[in-house]
C-alpha positions as CSV (number, residue, x, y, z in Angstrom):
1,M,-175.6,22.5,-16.4
2,K,-172.3,21.2,-15.0
3,Y,-171.3,21.1,-11.3
4,T,-167.9,21.0,-9.8
5,I,-166.8,20.3,-6.2
6,W,-164.5,22.9,-4.6
7,R,-162.5,22.9,-1.4
8,V,-162.8,26.4,0.1
9,T,-161.5,28.4,3.1
10,P,-163.6,30.5,5.4
11,A,-162.4,33.5,3.4
12,G,-163.9,32.0,0.2
13,D,-160.6,31.2,-1.5
14,G,-160.5,27.7,-2.9
15,F,-159.7,25.3,-5.8
16,P,-161.7,22.8,-7.8
17,L,-161.1,19.1,-7.2
18,S,-159.6,17.8,-10.4
19,N,-159.9,14.1,-9.4
20,M,-163.7,14.4,-8.7
21,G,-164.3,15.6,-12.2
22,V,-167.4,17.5,-13.4
23,T,-170.9,16.1,-13.2
24,S,-174.2,17.2,-14.8
25,M,-176.2,15.7,-11.9
26,K,-176.6,18.3,-9.1
27,E,-177.8,15.7,-6.6
28,R,-174.7,13.5,-7.2
29,A,-172.4,16.5,-6.7
30,L,-174.1,17.4,-3.5
31,E,-173.8,13.8,-2.2
32,K,-170.1,13.8,-3.0
33,S,-169.5,17.1,-1.2
34,R,-171.4,15.9,1.9
35,A,-169.3,12.8,2.0
36,L,-166.1,14.7,1.6
37,N,-167.1,17.2,4.4
38,Q,-167.7,14.2,6.7
39,K,-164.3,12.7,5.9
40,L,-162.7,16.1,6.4
41,R,-164.3,16.7,9.8
42,A,-163.3,13.2,10.9
43,S,-159.6,13.6,9.9
44,E,-159.2,17.3,10.6
45,P,-161.8,18.4,13.2
46,E,-160.1,21.8,13.7
47,S,-160.2,22.6,10.0
48,E,-162.4,25.5,8.9
49,E,-162.2,24.5,5.3
50,R,-165.2,22.8,3.6
51,F,-166.3,21.3,0.3
52,I,-168.9,23.1,-1.8
53,V,-170.6,22.6,-5.2
54,R,-170.4,25.3,-7.8
55,D,-172.3,25.5,-11.1
56,E,-170.6,26.3,-14.4
57,K,-171.1,30.0,-13.7
58,G,-169.2,29.8,-10.4
59,R,-172.3,30.2,-8.2
60,E,-172.4,28.1,-5.0
61,V,-175.2,25.4,-5.0
62,R,-176.7,25.1,-1.6
63,D,-177.6,21.8,-0.1
64,I,-181.2,21.8,1.2
65,I,-180.5,19.1,3.9
């Protein structure tokens, strides 16, 4: 299975990050999205957007942590 990182709004609209590519490792994709969310919160604390991981079927992959 392939996983892609998306930047999404609270309404659920979003776009895939083309520079992050696609990975077949779920854990690696989740690590990247966590790091991006930390950077986003540090640079734009008021932003309600977030980074998520979606599988190749478009379903959001939840981080257990």
